[in-house]
Residue frames as qw, qx, qy, qz and C-alpha x, y, z in Angstrom:
[[0.003, -0.897, -0.439, -0.051, 0.00, 0.02, -0.04],
 [0.442, 0.304, -0.002, 0.844, 1.26, 3.46, -0.88],
 [0.231, -0.769, -0.460, 0.380, 0.82, 6.26, 1.58],
 [0.338, 0.558, 0.203, 0.730, 0.68, 9.67, -0.25],
 [0.207, -0.169, -0.346, 0.900, 1.22, 12.92, 1.60],
 [0.123, 0.744, 0.650, -0.092, -1.90, 14.84, 2.26],
 [0.257, 0.594, 0.206, 0.734, -2.55, 18.26, 0.71],
 [0.104, 0.135, -0.394, 0.903, -2.36, 21.38, 2.76],
 [0.506, -0.268, -0.094, -0.814, -6.15, 22.02, 2.84],
 [0.812, -0.233, -0.515, -0.147, -6.84, 18.35, 4.03],
 [0.526, -0.025, -0.584, 0.617, -4.30, 18.68, 6.78],
 [0.104, -0.227, 0.198, -0.948, -5.90, 22.02, 7.87],
 [0.672, -0.293, -0.324, -0.599, -9.30, 20.37, 8.03],
 [0.783, -0.116, -0.593, 0.145, -7.96, 17.45, 10.08],
 [0.402, 0.064, -0.480, 0.777, -6.09, 19.58, 12.57],
 [0.304, -0.224, 0.077, -0.923, -9.00, 22.00, 13.17],
 [0.775, -0.275, -0.399, -0.405, -11.27, 19.07, 13.64],
 [0.682, -0.087, -0.612, 0.392, -8.89, 17.59, 16.27],
 [0.105, 0.189, -0.348, 0.912, -9.01, 20.84, 18.14],
 [0.508, -0.214, -0.030, -0.834, -12.75, 20.56, 18.47],
 [0.764, -0.095, -0.608, -0.194, -13.25, 16.87, 18.93],
 [0.401, -0.601, 0.478, -0.500, -13.71, 16.18, 22.70],
 [0.965, -0.135, 0.166, -0.152, -13.94, 12.39, 22.45],
 [0.923, 0.138, 0.122, 0.339, -10.91, 11.57, 20.19],
 [0.448, 0.674, -0.003, 0.587, -9.24, 14.99, 19.90],
 [0.372, -0.023, -0.388, 0.843, -8.07, 17.99, 22.00],
 [0.221, -0.682, -0.379, -0.585, -11.59, 19.64, 22.46],
 [0.618, -0.688, -0.349, 0.149, -11.38, 19.42, 26.21],
 [0.560, -0.119, -0.065, 0.817, -8.23, 21.71, 26.11],
 [0.109, 0.911, 0.333, -0.217, -10.32, 24.57, 24.70],
 [0.441, -0.380, 0.374, 0.722, -7.51, 25.41, 22.25],
 [0.535, 0.819, 0.178, -0.106, -7.56, 27.71, 19.18],
 [0.650, -0.181, 0.348, 0.651, -4.64, 28.20, 16.76],
 [0.184, 0.800, -0.085, -0.565, -3.67, 31.25, 14.78],
 [0.788, 0.603, 0.014, -0.123, -3.41, 30.92, 10.99],
 [0.345, 0.744, -0.564, 0.095, 0.43, 31.37, 10.80],
 [0.383, -0.415, 0.791, -0.236, 1.03, 28.76, 13.63],
 [0.842, 0.233, 0.426, -0.235, -1.35, 26.26, 11.80],
 [0.639, 0.737, -0.204, -0.080, 0.53, 26.87, 8.58],
 [0.003, 0.720, -0.677, 0.152, 3.78, 26.25, 10.36],
 [0.637, -0.192, 0.715, -0.214, 2.77, 22.91, 11.88],
 [0.849, 0.440, 0.263, -0.128, 1.48, 21.71, 8.49],
 [0.478, 0.806, -0.348, -0.026, 4.58, 22.88, 6.61],
 [0.038, -0.578, 0.807, -0.115, 7.11, 20.99, 8.78],
 [0.710, -0.043, 0.659, -0.244, 4.96, 17.82, 8.63],
 [0.123, 0.383, -0.719, -0.567, 5.37, 17.43, 4.87],
 [0.657, 0.028, -0.450, -0.605, 1.99, 15.90, 4.40],
 [0.449, -0.038, -0.871, 0.197, 2.29, 13.46, 7.30],
 [0.469, -0.615, -0.171, -0.610, -0.89, 13.98, 9.27],
 [0.812, -0.395, -0.366, 0.225, 0.33, 11.71, 12.23],
 [0.510, 0.055, -0.189, 0.837, 3.37, 14.03, 12.59],
 [0.098, -0.458, -0.124, -0.875, 1.19, 17.04, 12.41],
 [0.663, -0.582, -0.354, -0.309, -1.35, 15.71, 14.99],
 [0.764, -0.321, -0.329, 0.452, 1.43, 14.85, 17.41],
 [0.351, 0.171, -0.096, 0.916, 2.99, 18.41, 17.07],
 [0.310, -0.546, -0.272, -0.729, -0.48, 19.94, 17.59],
 [0.779, -0.499, -0.377, -0.035, -0.92, 17.89, 20.70],
 [0.674, -0.168, -0.270, 0.667, 2.52, 18.69, 22.06],
 [0.100, 0.326, 0.032, 0.939, 1.92, 22.53, 21.52],
 [0.489, -0.597, -0.324, -0.547, -1.44, 22.46, 23.19],
 [0.787, -0.509, -0.321, 0.136, -0.26, 20.71, 26.34],
 [0.565, 0.111, -0.176, 0.798, 2.80, 22.98, 26.38],
 [0.035, -0.395, -0.048, -0.917, 0.73, 26.01, 26.73],
 [0.061, -0.326, -0.779, 0.532, -1.02, 26.81, 29.97],
 [0.003, -0.736, -0.606, -0.302, -4.64, 28.02, 29.79],
 [0.050, 0.326, -0.168, 0.929, -5.31, 31.71, 30.53],
 [0.208, 0.007, 0.566, -0.798, -7.88, 32.98, 33.18],
 [0.702, 0.195, 0.019, -0.685, -10.78, 31.93, 31.00],
 [0.709, -0.142, 0.691, 0.000, -9.36, 28.51, 30.68],
 [0.739, 0.659, 0.096, -0.101, -8.60, 29.07, 27.02],
 [0.590, -0.367, 0.460, 0.553, -5.41, 28.35, 25.08],
 [0.564, 0.809, 0.033, -0.160, -4.47, 30.29, 21.94],
 [0.772, -0.171, 0.354, 0.499, -1.50, 28.87, 20.00],
 [0.325, 0.911, -0.146, -0.210, 0.58, 31.39, 18.07],
 [0.763, 0.543, -0.316, 0.151, 3.70, 30.88, 16.01],
 [0.061, 0.669, -0.581, 0.460, 6.04, 31.65, 18.85],
 [0.695, -0.320, 0.502, -0.403, 4.38, 29.22, 21.36],
 [0.958, 0.255, 0.039, -0.124, 4.43, 26.43, 18.76],
 [0.575, 0.619, -0.457, 0.279, 8.10, 27.00, 18.05],
 [0.187, -0.537, 0.679, -0.464, 9.00, 26.88, 21.71],
 [0.847, -0.113, 0.340, -0.393, 6.77, 23.80, 22.25],
 [0.950, 0.304, 0.026, 0.064, 8.56, 21.88, 19.39],
 [0.597, -0.607, 0.294, 0.434, 11.86, 23.29, 20.21],
 [0.594, 0.366, 0.444, 0.562, 12.27, 24.62, 16.77],
 [0.091, -0.563, 0.001, 0.821, 13.07, 27.98, 15.42],
 [0.593, 0.679, 0.422, -0.092, 10.72, 28.94, 12.57],
 [0.417, -0.136, 0.408, 0.800, 12.71, 29.89, 9.41],
 [0.343, 0.646, 0.129, -0.670, 11.44, 32.74, 7.42],
 [0.252, -0.067, 0.823, 0.504, 10.34, 31.34, 4.14],
 [0.564, 0.470, 0.192, -0.652, 7.73, 32.40, 1.57],
 [0.641, 0.122, 0.728, 0.209, 7.15, 29.57, -0.93],
 [0.452, 0.761, 0.411, 0.219, 5.98, 32.18, -3.57],
 [0.088, -0.983, 0.072, 0.146, 8.63, 34.86, -2.63],
 [0.382, 0.781, -0.489, 0.072, 12.24, 35.76, -3.34],
 [0.396, -0.547, 0.722, -0.149, 13.77, 33.48, -0.71],
 [0.882, 0.170, 0.399, -0.183, 12.08, 30.42, -2.27],
 [0.749, 0.658, -0.050, 0.065, 13.87, 31.13, -5.47],
 [0.007, -0.821, 0.537, -0.192, 17.15, 32.10, -3.72],
 [0.597, -0.424, 0.663, -0.152, 17.35, 28.81, -1.90],
 [0.882, 0.281, 0.377, -0.006, 16.57, 26.53, -4.88],
 [0.518, 0.802, -0.258, 0.145, 19.21, 28.55, -6.88],
 [0.251, -0.748, 0.590, -0.170, 21.60, 27.99, -4.10],
 [0.788, -0.129, 0.598, -0.065, 21.08, 24.22, -4.12],
 [0.822, 0.544, 0.161, 0.052, 21.22, 23.97, -7.86],
 [0.328, 0.859, -0.365, 0.148, 24.48, 26.03, -8.12],
 [0.508, -0.591, 0.608, -0.151, 26.06, 24.00, -5.20],
 [0.871, 0.086, 0.484, 0.004, 25.37, 20.74, -6.91],
 [0.676, 0.727, 0.006, 0.122, 26.62, 22.16, -10.22],
 [0.055, 0.829, -0.506, 0.232, 29.80, 23.27, -8.42],
 [0.791, 0.062, -0.597, 0.118, 30.28, 19.71, -7.06],
 [0.001, -0.406, 0.575, -0.710, 30.06, 20.78, -3.47],
 [0.514, -0.352, -0.772, -0.125, 28.18, 18.16, -1.49],
 [0.281, -0.268, -0.560, 0.732, 28.59, 20.02, 1.82],
 [0.155, 0.177, -0.017, -0.972, 26.78, 23.08, 0.50],
 [0.440, -0.154, -0.661, -0.588, 24.16, 20.98, -1.37],
 [0.404, -0.380, -0.805, 0.211, 23.15, 19.15, 1.84],
 [0.118, -0.299, -0.397, 0.860, 22.94, 22.46, 3.70],
 [0.274, 0.088, -0.253, -0.923, 20.67, 24.18, 1.14],
 [0.455, -0.226, -0.791, -0.340, 18.48, 21.08, 0.85],
 [0.385, -0.446, -0.731, 0.343, 17.80, 21.04, 4.58],
 [0.006, 0.176, 0.152, -0.973, 17.35, 24.76, 4.71],
 [0.456, -0.091, -0.470, -0.750, 14.29, 24.17, 2.39],
 [0.553, -0.228, -0.796, -0.092, 13.14, 21.09, 4.05],
 [0.293, -0.290, -0.636, 0.652, 13.28, 22.57, 7.66],
 [0.148, 0.171, 0.032, -0.974, 11.45, 25.76, 6.41],
 [0.550, 0.367, 0.605, -0.444, 8.55, 23.61, 4.98],
 [0.339, 0.440, -0.490, -0.672, 9.30, 23.53, 1.28],
 [0.909, 0.164, 0.134, -0.360, 7.34, 20.98, -0.66],
 [0.520, -0.409, 0.704, 0.259, 9.84, 17.96, -0.94],
 [0.692, 0.404, 0.576, 0.163, 8.20, 16.96, -4.26],
 [0.295, 0.952, -0.069, -0.055, 9.12, 20.43, -5.72],
 [0.289, -0.727, 0.597, 0.175, 12.79, 19.72, -4.67],
 [0.702, 0.009, 0.701, 0.124, 12.54, 16.26, -6.21],
 [0.586, 0.751, 0.304, -0.033, 11.41, 17.82, -9.45],
 [0.089, 0.944, -0.307, -0.077, 14.33, 20.11, -9.49],
 [0.510, -0.487, 0.690, 0.165, 16.67, 17.26, -8.82],
 [0.743, 0.364, 0.556, 0.076, 15.23, 15.44, -11.83],
 [0.418, 0.907, 0.045, 0.029, 15.80, 18.50, -14.04],
 [0.229, -0.842, 0.480, 0.089, 19.32, 18.87, -12.66],
 [0.744, -0.155, 0.639, 0.116, 20.16, 15.27, -13.42],
 [0.666, 0.569, 0.439, 0.200, 19.49, 15.92, -17.09],
 [0.196, 0.974, 0.045, 0.103, 20.60, 19.49, -17.40],
 [0.136, -0.874, 0.456, -0.100, 23.97, 19.40, -15.57],
 [0.517, -0.347, 0.779, 0.067, 25.02, 15.77, -15.61],
 [0.689, 0.477, -0.247, -0.486, 23.20, 14.16, -18.51],
 [0.974, 0.167, -0.150, -0.032, 24.99, 11.23, -20.06],
 [0.167, 0.643, -0.648, 0.373, 28.24, 11.90, -18.26],
 [0.084, -0.085, 0.924, -0.363, 26.55, 9.69, -15.66],
 [0.443, -0.229, -0.608, -0.617, 23.28, 8.05, -16.83],
 [0.451, -0.331, -0.781, 0.280, 22.60, 6.70, -13.37],
 [0.047, -0.047, -0.307, 0.950, 22.02, 10.25, -12.13],
 [0.457, -0.149, -0.301, -0.824, 18.55, 10.50, -13.54],
 [0.672, -0.275, -0.673, -0.144, 17.46, 7.17, -12.04],
 [0.380, -0.180, -0.607, 0.674, 18.89, 8.17, -8.65],
 [0.155, -0.004, 0.112, -0.982, 16.85, 11.51, -8.79],
 [0.562, -0.160, -0.440, -0.682, 13.70, 9.76, -9.92],
 [0.616, -0.208, -0.744, 0.153, 14.01, 7.18, -7.19],
 [0.192, -0.088, -0.467, 0.859, 14.34, 9.83, -4.56],
 [0.376, -0.080, -0.158, -0.909, 11.19, 11.54, -5.87],
 [0.694, -0.165, -0.604, -0.354, 9.31, 8.21, -5.72],
 [0.491, -0.165, -0.747, 0.418, 10.55, 7.39, -2.35],
 [0.126, 0.060, 0.364, -0.921, 9.01, 10.66, -0.92],
 [0.550, -0.068, -0.320, -0.768, 5.79, 9.87, -2.80],
 [0.757, -0.136, -0.606, -0.204, 5.53, 6.36, -1.46],
 [0.606, -0.175, -0.612, 0.477, 7.15, 6.57, 1.99],
 [0.192, -0.892, -0.153, -0.379, 7.19, 10.18, 3.06],
 [0.002, 0.671, -0.490, 0.557, 8.78, 11.70, 6.15],
 [0.191, -0.870, 0.390, 0.235, 10.96, 11.26, 8.13],
 [0.820, -0.126, 0.505, 0.237, 12.45, 8.24, 6.26],
 [0.647, 0.593, 0.335, 0.344, 12.46, 9.72, 2.73],
 [0.086, -0.974, 0.167, 0.126, 14.44, 12.72, 3.83],
 [0.532, -0.503, 0.598, 0.325, 17.54, 10.67, 3.57],
 [0.674, 0.389, 0.563, 0.278, 16.55, 9.53, 0.09],
 [0.267, 0.947, 0.148, 0.098, 16.66, 13.16, -0.94],
 [0.378, -0.826, 0.387, 0.157, 19.89, 13.61, 0.83],
 [0.715, -0.114, 0.615, 0.313, 21.36, 10.60, -0.97],
 [0.554, 0.709, 0.373, 0.227, 20.26, 12.03, -4.34],
 [0.011, 0.998, -0.060, -0.020, 21.71, 15.43, -3.62],
 [0.505, -0.622, 0.544, 0.249, 25.11, 14.04, -2.60],
 [0.713, 0.134, 0.603, 0.333, 25.26, 11.80, -5.70],
 [0.445, 0.826, 0.271, 0.215, 24.35, 14.56, -8.09],
 [0.171, -0.955, 0.226, 0.091, 26.79, 16.91, -6.43],
 [0.499, -0.520, 0.648, 0.245, 29.66, 14.45, -6.81],
 [0.773, 0.394, 0.483, 0.114, 28.72, 13.10, -10.26],
 [0.380, -0.079, 0.424, 0.818, 30.76, 14.11, -13.44],
 [0.278, 0.675, 0.338, -0.594, 29.09, 17.13, -15.03],
 [0.252, 0.088, 0.640, 0.721, 28.04, 17.81, -18.60],
 [0.336, 0.509, 0.343, -0.714, 25.53, 20.31, -20.04],
 [0.065, -0.141, 0.735, 0.660, 25.81, 18.83, -23.53],
 [0.058, 0.463, 0.873, 0.139, 22.11, 17.68, -23.57],
 [0.011, -0.780, -0.365, 0.509, 20.98, 21.17, -22.33],
 [0.055, -0.534, 0.393, 0.746, 23.03, 22.78, -25.10],
 [0.114, 0.093, 0.877, 0.458, 21.59, 20.33, -27.67],
 [0.068, 0.662, 0.722, -0.190, 18.05, 21.19, -26.56],
 [0.025, 0.759, 0.028, -0.650, 18.73, 24.96, -27.05],
 [0.076, -0.376, 0.632, 0.673, 20.41, 24.35, -30.43],
 [0.089, 0.224, 0.895, 0.374, 17.75, 22.18, -31.92],
 [0.101, 0.747, 0.614, -0.234, 14.73, 24.24, -30.88],
 [0.045, -0.677, 0.155, 0.718, 16.54, 27.25, -32.27],
 [0.120, -0.130, 0.789, 0.588, 17.06, 25.47, -35.57],
 [0.115, 0.482, 0.864, 0.085, 13.44, 24.46, -35.77],
 [0.047, 0.811, 0.336, -0.477, 12.34, 27.99, -35.09],
 [0.003, -0.658, 0.351, 0.667, 14.60, 29.45, -37.76],
 [0.012, 0.185, -0.809, -0.558, 14.31, 26.80, -40.51],
 [0.666, 0.067, -0.043, -0.742, 10.72, 25.72, -40.01],
 [0.828, -0.058, 0.511, -0.222, 9.17, 22.36, -40.57],
 [0.172, 0.524, -0.735, -0.395, 11.59, 20.72, -42.88],
 [0.877, 0.129, -0.211, -0.411, 10.17, 17.77, -44.95],
 [0.731, -0.353, 0.584, -0.027, 11.06, 14.26, -43.85],
 [0.068, 0.463, -0.763, -0.446, 13.43, 12.57, -46.40],
 [0.783, 0.130, -0.283, -0.538, 11.56, 10.25, -48.66],
 [0.591, 0.232, -0.770, 0.056, 13.64, 7.17, -47.85],
 [0.173, -0.022, -0.814, 0.554, 12.80, 7.24, -44.09],
 [0.507, -0.077, 0.033, -0.858, 9.04, 7.92, -44.60],
 [0.494, 0.125, 0.806, -0.301, 6.44, 5.45, -43.57],
 [0.371, 0.194, -0.596, -0.685, 4.91, 3.61, -46.57],
 [0.465, 0.061, 0.793, -0.388, 1.75, 1.68, -45.50],
 [0.673, 0.564, 0.328, -0.348, 0.00, 1.99, -48.95],
 [0.742, 0.281, 0.457, 0.403, 0.83, 1.05, -52.39],
 [0.243, 0.917, 0.175, 0.262, 0.42, 4.67, -53.61],
 [0.393, -0.881, 0.244, 0.101, 3.01, 5.82, -51.07],
 [0.741, -0.222, 0.514, 0.370, 5.50, 3.30, -52.30],
 [0.611, 0.568, 0.446, 0.323, 4.86, 4.31, -55.85],
 [0.157, 0.953, 0.039, 0.257, 5.65, 7.99, -55.20],
 [0.483, 0.564, -0.462, 0.485, 8.94, 7.09, -53.40],
 [0.590, -0.644, 0.277, -0.402, 8.13, 6.74, -49.84],
 [0.826, -0.371, 0.424, -0.002, 10.70, 4.29, -48.11],
 [0.850, 0.511, -0.013, 0.126, 12.60, 3.83, -51.42],
 [0.483, 0.631, -0.399, 0.458, 16.24, 3.50, -50.89],
 [0.578, -0.673, 0.292, -0.356, 16.00, 2.89, -47.11],
 [0.584, 0.337, -0.719, 0.167, 18.83, 0.73, -45.84],
 [0.803, -0.537, -0.128, -0.225, 18.06, -1.54, -42.93],
 [0.031, -0.774, 0.584, -0.244, 20.99, -1.27, -40.49],
 [0.744, -0.334, 0.528, -0.236, 20.51, -4.67, -39.03],
 [0.916, 0.383, 0.117, -0.020, 21.40, -6.32, -42.24],
 [0.546, 0.710, -0.296, 0.332, 25.01, -5.03, -41.96],
 [0.672, -0.034, -0.502, 0.543, 28.04, -5.62, -39.86],
 [0.238, -0.156, -0.449, 0.847, 27.81, -3.84, -36.40],
 [0.038, 0.714, 0.685, -0.143, 24.30, -2.80, -37.29],
 [0.108, -0.723, 0.013, 0.682, 25.56, 0.40, -38.88],
 [0.587, 0.431, 0.492, 0.477, 25.26, 1.96, -42.30],
 [0.154, -0.211, 0.080, 0.962, 26.11, 5.23, -43.96],
 [0.020, 0.610, 0.723, 0.323, 22.70, 6.84, -44.41],
 [0.034, -0.254, 0.053, -0.965, 21.13, 10.40, -44.16],
 [0.215, -0.533, -0.801, 0.168, 18.41, 10.90, -41.62],
 [0.059, -0.531, -0.244, 0.809, 18.23, 14.76, -41.38],
 [0.482, 0.809, 0.309, -0.133, 16.27, 16.96, -43.77],
 [0.739, 0.402, 0.133, 0.524, 18.50, 18.05, -46.71],
 [0.072, 0.879, 0.040, 0.469, 18.56, 21.62, -45.77],
 [0.402, -0.774, 0.398, -0.285, 20.11, 21.02, -42.36],
 [0.967, 0.080, -0.241, 0.017, 22.05, 17.87, -43.17],
 [0.567, 0.370, -0.457, 0.577, 25.33, 19.12, -41.77],
 [0.359, -0.698, 0.191, -0.590, 23.93, 20.33, -38.50],
 [0.533, -0.018, -0.753, 0.384, 25.28, 18.98, -35.20],
 [0.509, -0.690, -0.159, -0.490, 23.09, 19.40, -32.06],
 [0.818, -0.567, 0.084, -0.041, 24.53, 17.11, -29.53],
 [0.495, 0.644, -0.502, 0.297, 28.20, 17.28, -28.89],
 [0.848, -0.467, -0.245, 0.050, 29.29, 14.88, -25.97],
 [0.161, -0.902, 0.375, -0.138, 31.99, 16.00, -23.60],
 [0.570, 0.420, -0.683, 0.176, 35.09, 14.20, -22.39],
 [0.287, -0.336, 0.680, -0.586, 33.90, 13.34, -18.84],
 [0.609, 0.028, 0.627, -0.485, 32.25, 10.21, -17.52],
 [0.660, 0.259, 0.705, 0.014, 30.24, 8.09, -19.82],
 [0.428, 0.847, 0.067, -0.309, 30.16, 10.73, -22.50],
 [0.120, -0.612, 0.697, 0.354, 33.73, 9.75, -23.45],
 [0.392, 0.066, 0.907, 0.143, 32.33, 6.31, -24.44],
 [0.483, 0.742, 0.429, -0.179, 29.25, 8.00, -26.36],
 [0.170, 0.828, -0.322, -0.426, 31.79, 10.28, -28.24],
 [0.240, -0.337, 0.865, 0.283, 33.71, 7.16, -29.26],
 [0.452, 0.363, 0.814, -0.026, 30.52, 5.39, -30.43],
 [0.379, 0.826, 0.218, -0.356, 29.35, 8.52, -32.48],
 [0.725, 0.252, 0.300, 0.567, 32.64, 8.85, -34.35],
 [0.293, -0.303, 0.030, 0.906, 34.48, 12.02, -35.35],
 [0.011, 0.280, 0.515, 0.810, 31.86, 13.13, -38.07],
 [0.369, -0.692, -0.578, -0.228, 29.07, 13.40, -35.47],
 [0.528, -0.688, -0.288, 0.405, 30.98, 15.52, -32.99]]
C-alpha cells in the first residue's frame, strides 16, 4: 500500500477538527490556533498527518490556559513547544527562488557540503519535498546528462521514495540523491543540444522528412517514393550503415556534442568524429 502525503487544505481540516473533537481529539483543552501557527505545523509535517497531530498535541499541552481556561496557539508558542526556530520562508517569494538557486548552483559546483545545507534549509522551512525532487530530476539531465546516466535514475528514485514513503524516512533519500548529483561528473551537452535544436526548428521551420525514411503503409505511397532506398542497419556488420536521416537543408547540423567526462567519453567514441 502506498501512503501519499496529504494536501495542505486536507491537513488543515483534520487539525482544526482535532482541536474541536472532545472524544478523540483535543476539544477538552479549549484550544484555538492562529493561522500562521497552523501553517507552520502543516509545513514542517510534509504531508504526514500523524506527525502534524503529534505536534499539535505537544503544542497544546505545552501552553498553560489563560484565566478563562482558554489556550491560543501562536507561532512563537508552537516554536517553543516543538523546540524549533521557525525559518522565514515564503514559498512564492524571493527566498524560495534564492534557496533553490543555491542548491542547484552548489550541486553544479560539485560541493556536497553546501548542497546538503541548502537542501535542509528548504526542508526545515517547510518547502514541498516533491518540488525539490522535480528540481533534482531536471538537474540530473541539465547538468549531468549522459556523463553519468545513473544520475537521472537516482533523482527519480528519490522523488518516488517521498511519494511512497514520506517523512521522516524519505528525507535521507533526498539527501542521498543530492550528494550523488553533487559528486557526479558534469556535462551540459544535452541542455546545449536542446537549445540548439529548438533554435534551428524556429529558424528553418518544418523541414520535410526525407523520402527514404518516410512510412509507406500503402501502395500509392510506395509508388511516389516513400521508403525507397532505405537501408536496414541490422542487415549490415555492427548494425551500422552510412545513411542520411536529417532533412537535406540541415544535413550538416550537429546538435549534440558529447564531452570528455564520464560516460560521454564512450558516447563520443561510439558516435565517431563526423558526428561531434
